[in-house]
N, C-alpha and C positions, 0 to 999 in steps of 0.2 A: 467453359464447359461446366452446365450444373452438373449437380449429383444426383441422381435420382428425384423424386421432386421435388427439389429446390430448382431456385431461379438463379441465371449466371448470377456471379459475384454475389453469390447469400456465405461461400465462406469465405472470402475477406471483408466482409460486413461482419461474419463473427467474428477474425482476428480483431479490428479493428474498436467492437465492441469491447472485449475481454482487454485489449491496452489500455484504452479508455476506462475501461474501469479500475485498473490497478494505477494508473497515476492519477484516478479522481480521490482513491485509497490513500495514497502516498502523500498528494497535497493534504487530506485531512487530518493528517499526522503532523504536518508539520507544527512546532510549536509558535504561536501567537501569544499576546498581550505581554507585559514584561517580563524580561529575562530575570535571573538572579546569579548572582557570582558565585555561590554555593551549589552544592549539587541537593537535588529536595529529600534525596535517598539515603546517601551514606554521610552526607558534610564535605565534603572533598571539596577545594576550590575548583570551578570550572574555569579552564586555559581562558586566558584574552582570544586567541587567534579561534577560538569555537564557538562564543561569544559573537564575534566581530561577523563567523560564518553566517549564523544562525541565529536569528537578534529572537530573544525571546525564550530561546532553551535553558531547560530547570534541569537538566544531568546531568551527567560523566559522560564521557564514552562508553566508559563500561556498562554503569546501572541503564544508560536508553542502548546496549547491546544485548541486556538481557531482556529487558521491554519488548524489543523488536521480536527476541523470538519468540514471544507466546502471542502472537497478532498468528488469527487464523482467519485464511480466507473461505469467502464463499463454495457451498460445492455446485454453482447452477451448472449444469451439462447444456453449452449453446448450442449442441451440433444436432440436438433433435432426434438422436436413434429411438427406434421401436424401442430398443431395450432400455433406455432411460424411461423412456415417459413410460415404461408397463411396473419400474421399481415403485 
């Protein structure tokens, strides 16, 4: 079913693009390089199981949660409505 002036399958393409962008963003935030045994922010020891699960990790769970809370997402409107194009 086409939505107005869009072609068939356009909504599915928008959904796939949105999910793909979110996955790419999450992968870009994964730690890389050598990890540390102590958190670089608070100095607490990072549990061995966390270091094994995420090689390259440099923060404890509590500090990483604080970092994750400050992540901003883009405000791209993929729907292409007239209202979004006029703003």
